[in-house]
C-alpha positions in Angstrom: 0.0 0.0 0.0 1.1 3.6 -0.6 0.0 5.2 2.7 -2.2 2.8 4.7 -0.6 0.0 6.6 -3.3 -2.7 6.9 -4.4 -6.0 5.5 -7.3 -6.7 3.1 -10.5 -6.7 5.2 -9.1 -4.8 8.2 -11.0 -1.6 7.2 -14.4 -3.1 6.3 -16.1 -2.3 3.0 -17.3 1.2 3.8 -15.1 4.3 4.4 -15.5 8.0 5.1 -12.6 10.1 3.8 -11.8 13.6 5.0 -9.3 16.3 4.4 -9.5 18.0 7.8 -8.3 16.4 11.0 -10.9 18.1 13.2 -13.6 16.7 10.9 -12.0 13.3 11.4 -12.4 13.7 15.2 -16.0 14.6 14.7 -16.7 11.5 12.6 -14.8 9.1 14.8 -16.5 10.4 18.0 -19.7 8.9 16.7 -18.2 5.4 16.3 -18.2 2.6 18.8 -14.7 1.6 19.8 -12.8 3.7 17.3 -9.1 2.7 17.0 -6.2 4.1 15.0 -4.9 1.3 12.8 -2.5 3.2 10.6 -0.5 6.4 10.4 2.1 7.4 7.8 3.3 11.0 7.2 0.3 12.4 8.9 -2.2 10.2 7.0 -4.4 8.7 9.8 -6.7 5.7 9.5 -9.3 4.8 12.1 -11.7 1.9 12.3 -14.8 1.6 14.4 -18.4 0.4 14.3 -21.6 2.2 13.7 -24.8 0.2 14.5 -22.8 -3.0 14.0 -21.2 -2.0 10.7 -17.5 -1.7 10.4 -16.5 1.7 9.1 -13.1 3.2 8.5 -12.4 7.0 8.6 -9.3 8.1 6.6 -7.5 11.3 6.2 -6.9 12.0 2.4 -4.8 15.2 2.5 -5.2 18.0 0.1 -5.4 17.8 -3.7 -6.2 15.1 -6.2 -2.8 13.3 -6.2 -3.0 12.9 -2.4 -6.7 11.8 -2.5 -6.1 9.2 -5.2 -3.2 7.6 -3.3 -5.5 7.1 -0.4 -8.6 5.9 -2.3 -6.5 3.5 -4.4 -5.1 2.1 -1.2 -8.7 1.7 0.1 -9.7 -0.1 -3.1 -6.8 -2.5 -2.8 -7.8 -3.2 0.9 -11.3 -4.3 -0.1 -13.3 -1.1 0.5 -16.3 -0.9 -1.8 -18.1 2.3 -0.8 -16.3 5.6 -0.2 -18.0 8.8 1.0 -16.0 12.0 1.0 -17.0 14.5 3.7 -15.5 17.9 2.9 -16.1 21.6 2.6 -16.4 23.9 -0.4 -16.7 27.5 -1.4 -20.2 28.3 -2.5 -21.1 30.0 -5.8 -24.3 31.4 -7.3 -26.9 31.7 -4.6 -25.5 28.9 -2.4 -25.4 30.0 1.2 -23.0 29.2 4.0 -24.5 26.3 6.0 -26.1 24.6 3.0 -24.8 21.2 2.0 -23.8 20.6 -1.6 -23.9 17.0 -3.0 -22.2 16.9 -6.5 -24.1 15.0 -9.2 -21.0 15.7 -11.3 -17.7 17.4 -11.1 -16.0 19.6 -13.8 -12.2 19.4 -13.9 -9.4 20.5 -16.2 -7.8 17.1 -16.8 -4.3 17.1 -15.5 -1.4 14.7 -14.8 -3.1 12.3 -12.4 -6.0 11.6 -14.8 -3.7 11.4 -17.9 -1.5 8.8 -16.2 -4.4 6.6 -15.1 -6.0 6.8 -18.5 -2.7 6.2 -20.3 -3.7 8.4 -23.3 -6.9 6.4 -24.0 -9.4 9.2 -23.3 -9.3 13.0 -23.2 -12.5 13.2 -21.0 -14.1 11.0 -18.4 -17.5 10.9 -16.6 -17.0 12.3 -13.1 -20.2 11.1 -11.5 -21.2 9.3 -8.2 -23.1 6.1 -7.5 -26.7 7.1 -8.0 -28.2 4.9 -5.2 -25.6 6.0 -2.7 -26.2 9.7 -3.6 -30.0 9.3 -3.2 -29.5 7.6 0.2 -27.2 10.3 1.5 -29.4 13.1 0.2 -32.5 11.6 1.9 -30.7 11.2 5.2 -29.3 14.8 5.1 -32.8 16.2 4.4 -34.3 14.1 7.3 -32.0 16.0 9.6 -33.4 19.3 8.3 -30.2 20.3 6.4 -30.6 22.4 3.3 -29.3 20.3 0.5 -28.3 21.4 -3.0 -27.6 18.8 -5.7 -25.7 19.9 -8.8 -22.4 20.5 -10.5 -19.2 21.4 -8.6 -15.8 22.5 -10.0 -12.6 20.8 -8.7 -9.6 23.2 -8.8 -5.9 22.4 -8.6 -4.9 26.0 -7.6 -6.6 27.6 -4.6 -4.8 30.9 -5.0 -6.2 31.5 -8.5 -9.7 31.8 -7.1 -10.2 35.5 -7.7 -13.7 37.0 -7.6 -13.7 37.2 -11.4 -12.8 33.5 -11.7 -15.5 32.5 -9.2 -18.1 34.5 -11.1 -17.1 32.7 -14.3 -17.5 29.3 -12.6 -20.8 30.5 -11.2 -22.0 31.6 -14.7 -21.3 28.1 -16.0 -23.7 26.6 -13.5 -21.4 25.4 -10.8 -22.8 25.4 -7.2 -19.4 25.4 -5.6 -15.6 25.0 -6.0 -13.3 22.7 -4.0 -10.0 20.8 -4.4 -10.4 17.0 -4.5 -13.8 15.6 -5.4 -13.3 15.0 -9.1 -10.5 12.5 -8.2 -12.8 10.4 -6.1 -15.6 10.2 -8.7 -12.9 9.5 -11.4 -11.4 6.5 -9.5 -14.7 5.2 -8.5 -15.9 4.9 -12.1 -12.5 3.7 -13.4 -12.1 1.0 -10.7 -15.8 0.2 -10.1 -16.4 1.2 -6.5 -19.2 3.3 -5.1 -18.6 7.0 -4.3 -20.4 10.1 -3.3 -19.2 13.5 -1.9 -20.8 15.8 0.6 -19.6 19.4 1.0 -20.6 21.8 3.8 -20.4 25.3 2.4 -18.2 27.4 4.8 -18.5 30.6 2.8 -19.8 32.1 -0.4 -16.9 33.2 -2.6 -18.9 35.9 -4.3 -20.8 37.5 -1.5 -18.2 36.9 1.2 -20.8 35.5 3.7 -19.3 32.8 6.0 -20.1 30.5 8.9 -18.6 30.9 12.4 -16.5 28.1 13.8 -19.3 27.1 16.2 -21.8 26.9 13.3 -19.3 24.7 11.4 -18.8 22.3 14.3 -22.5 21.9 14.9 -23.4 21.4 11.2 -20.5 18.9 10.7 -21.7 16.7 13.5 -25.2 16.5 12.0 -23.8 15.8 8.5 -21.5 13.1 9.9 -24.5 11.4 11.5 -26.4 11.5 8.2 -23.4 9.9 6.4 -23.0 7.1 8.9 -26.7 6.3 8.6 -26.3 6.0 4.8 -23.6 3.3 5.0 
């Protein structure tokens, strides 16, 4: 394995991946008997149980190359469903505190995708598992969260996100922008495992509205519960 030290079956078949260590603590706090089973270069892996189901919670780092190392490891270790729980910058009329579930990602194909595709394609469907998406959306709504389903843009360069750039993405019907999700949907389709992403909107990049840290913590705990109930 590239980053996760474990054997096939150790992590169960269902995993939640996160790019924020505080978010990892939030998710693992909801598990029964969570245990750290791997750590390498700051990439932590925990395993616990939720209502009798073994679930792993894994830190994926920042950016597509980092995320694909982790998710490819999970695939090799027998994981069949991966839910990414992240944040995003809202566009259009998407408000801080709303939850965006991408039905598809836009992405400017770069090195990671080209190397996996080996020159066979110049584009690829970046879509989730439909049944898993429906289950997650239903559970989020049951917890009275405001859910938006639509297109999201995955960026490789955070510091290029000027207001003009964000307005252009918004005009092209993207609900939000983030840094990793396209990589998850790409590998899920390429390697045939189920995926979906959930993004809490911390701020709107055009209006400047944002959540407080307390609001983020409360929302993320509720979202984590909805995700676990979907696995």
